[in-house]
VMD Tcl script that draws the C-alpha trace (Angstrom):
set ca {
  {14.05 -67.57 84.41}
  {13.86 -71.26 85.17}
  {16.08 -73.85 83.47}
  {14.77 -76.42 81.06}
  {14.43 -79.96 82.44}
  {17.67 -81.18 80.98}
  {19.67 -78.27 82.32}
  {17.93 -78.67 85.77}
  {19.35 -82.14 85.85}
  {22.82 -80.92 85.02}
  {22.57 -78.23 87.61}
  {21.39 -80.78 90.35}
  {24.30 -83.09 89.57}
  {26.78 -80.10 89.77}
  {25.29 -78.80 93.05}
  {26.45 -81.99 94.89}
  {30.04 -80.71 94.72}
  {29.60 -77.40 96.46}
  {31.57 -75.45 93.72}
  {28.93 -72.81 93.12}
  {28.68 -73.83 89.45}
  {25.76 -72.24 87.54}
  {24.18 -73.48 84.42}
  {23.17 -70.71 81.93}
  {20.75 -70.94 79.33}
  {21.70 -68.39 76.52}
  {19.50 -66.78 73.76}
  {22.21 -67.87 71.27}
  {23.30 -71.51 70.24}
  {26.19 -73.14 71.75}
  {25.90 -76.29 69.65}
  {29.37 -75.94 68.11}
  {32.71 -74.95 69.82}
  {32.93 -71.81 67.68}
  {29.24 -70.80 68.54}
  {29.83 -71.54 72.39}
  {33.08 -69.49 72.48}
  {31.31 -66.48 70.72}
  {28.31 -66.75 73.03}
  {30.39 -66.79 76.28}
  {33.24 -64.55 75.11}
  {36.17 -66.96 75.49}
  {38.91 -68.70 73.40}
  {37.66 -71.64 71.43}
  {40.25 -73.84 73.33}
  {38.33 -73.11 76.60}
  {35.33 -74.83 75.19}
  {34.85 -78.49 76.22}
  {33.49 -80.56 73.29}
  {31.72 -83.74 74.51}
  {32.26 -86.53 71.99}
  {30.66 -89.79 72.42}
  {32.38 -92.81 70.87}
  {31.76 -96.60 71.30}
  {34.02 -99.38 71.77}
  {31.76 -102.43 70.86}
  {28.55 -101.69 72.80}
  {30.32 -99.44 75.50}
  {30.00 -95.82 75.37}
  {33.02 -93.72 76.05}
  {32.87 -89.85 76.43}
  {35.74 -87.68 75.48}
  {35.91 -84.22 76.75}
  {38.10 -82.34 74.09}
  {39.31 -78.75 73.87}
  {37.42 -76.87 71.06}
  {40.69 -76.27 69.32}
  {41.55 -79.88 68.99}
  {40.33 -82.95 67.21}
  {40.36 -86.32 68.72}
  {42.94 -88.51 66.98}
  {40.61 -91.70 67.06}
  {43.38 -94.12 65.91}
  {46.03 -92.94 68.28}
  {43.70 -92.69 71.26}
  {42.12 -96.08 70.47}
  {45.57 -97.71 70.29}
  {46.70 -96.10 73.51}
  {43.49 -97.40 75.32}
  {43.78 -100.75 73.67}
  {40.38 -100.28 72.13}
  {38.71 -99.85 68.78}
  {36.82 -96.66 68.73}
  {33.90 -95.84 66.54}
  {32.06 -92.51 66.63}
  {28.53 -93.12 68.08}
  {25.64 -92.21 65.93}
  {23.16 -89.68 67.28}
  {20.71 -92.45 68.55}
  {23.41 -94.21 70.45}
  {24.87 -90.99 71.79}
  {21.38 -89.77 73.13}
  {20.59 -93.12 74.60}
  {23.98 -93.28 76.57}
  {24.03 -89.49 77.52}
  {20.37 -88.78 77.89}
  {20.88 -85.30 76.02}
  {20.82 -84.21 72.32}
  {23.93 -83.75 70.21}
  {25.15 -80.35 70.87}
  {24.06 -80.20 74.34}
  {25.73 -83.35 75.89}
  {27.24 -82.27 79.22}
  {30.29 -83.71 80.80}
  {28.17 -85.09 83.66}
  {24.73 -86.51 84.80}
  {24.38 -89.03 82.06}
  {21.69 -91.71 81.52}
  {24.23 -94.38 81.69}
  {27.58 -94.63 83.39}
  {30.42 -93.88 80.92}
  {34.16 -93.94 81.20}
  {35.31 -90.37 80.69}
  {38.50 -89.07 79.22}
  {39.76 -85.39 79.48}
  {41.91 -83.51 77.05}
  {45.13 -82.60 78.65}
  {45.03 -79.29 76.83}
  {41.94 -78.29 78.70}
  {43.96 -78.27 81.92}
  {46.13 -75.45 80.51}
  {43.11 -72.86 80.96}
  {42.20 -71.73 84.37}
  {38.28 -71.86 83.47}
  {36.41 -73.86 80.68}
  {33.03 -73.87 79.34}
  {30.97 -77.05 79.03}
  {27.49 -77.87 77.61}
  {24.64 -78.25 80.19}
  {21.93 -80.43 78.53}
  {20.67 -78.34 75.75}
  {22.25 -76.72 72.61}
  {22.11 -73.37 74.21}
  {22.94 -74.25 77.96}
  {26.45 -74.03 79.28}
  {28.38 -73.82 82.58}
  {31.79 -72.53 83.47}
  {34.13 -74.54 85.62}
  {37.71 -74.32 86.85}
  {39.50 -76.89 84.73}
  {41.11 -78.47 87.77}
  {37.64 -79.35 89.00}
  {36.70 -81.17 85.66}
  {38.27 -84.49 86.73}
  {36.48 -84.14 90.19}
  {32.95 -83.79 88.90}
  {33.38 -86.21 85.83}
  {35.63 -88.94 87.42}
  {37.47 -88.54 84.05}
  {41.02 -89.40 83.32}
  {43.36 -86.91 81.61}
  {44.90 -88.07 78.37}
  {46.51 -86.86 75.17}
  {43.79 -86.59 72.45}
  {45.88 -85.63 69.34}
}
mol new
graphics top color blue
foreach p $ca { graphics top sphere $p radius 0.5 }
foreach p [lrange $ca 0 end-1] q [lrange $ca 1 end] { graphics top cylinder $p $q radius 0.2 }
display resetview
């Protein structure tokens, strides 16, 4: 079965790294962290939630463990920025993907990316791959490599 256009874009980006990462499109939804964990058979903490915020007009992407909530005030303060949750239109314009399918890579515009330190406690994590039912598995140690993201405390 061939991948959707969005998932093909994510797969092409991942292929650059030679890590043998494979995008999978599933029959069931992976839109929420709980849905994704059930679909792939992992702990909810192994799910990478892609949360787009804005600081002024600048999009920022936070890759947060499925078990955590982003502490917007604390993280904004530690980054020296005012963070506001992006609306669906802003998020889609920045990422190039629908909410529920935003991958940690291959975005429409370059975004600064921050990775939840708790994701690094897992050997492998699962992230969205361009649609609300597409995912890929990656060793957590490779997440900073493929995203150029910075590991931070999110809660």
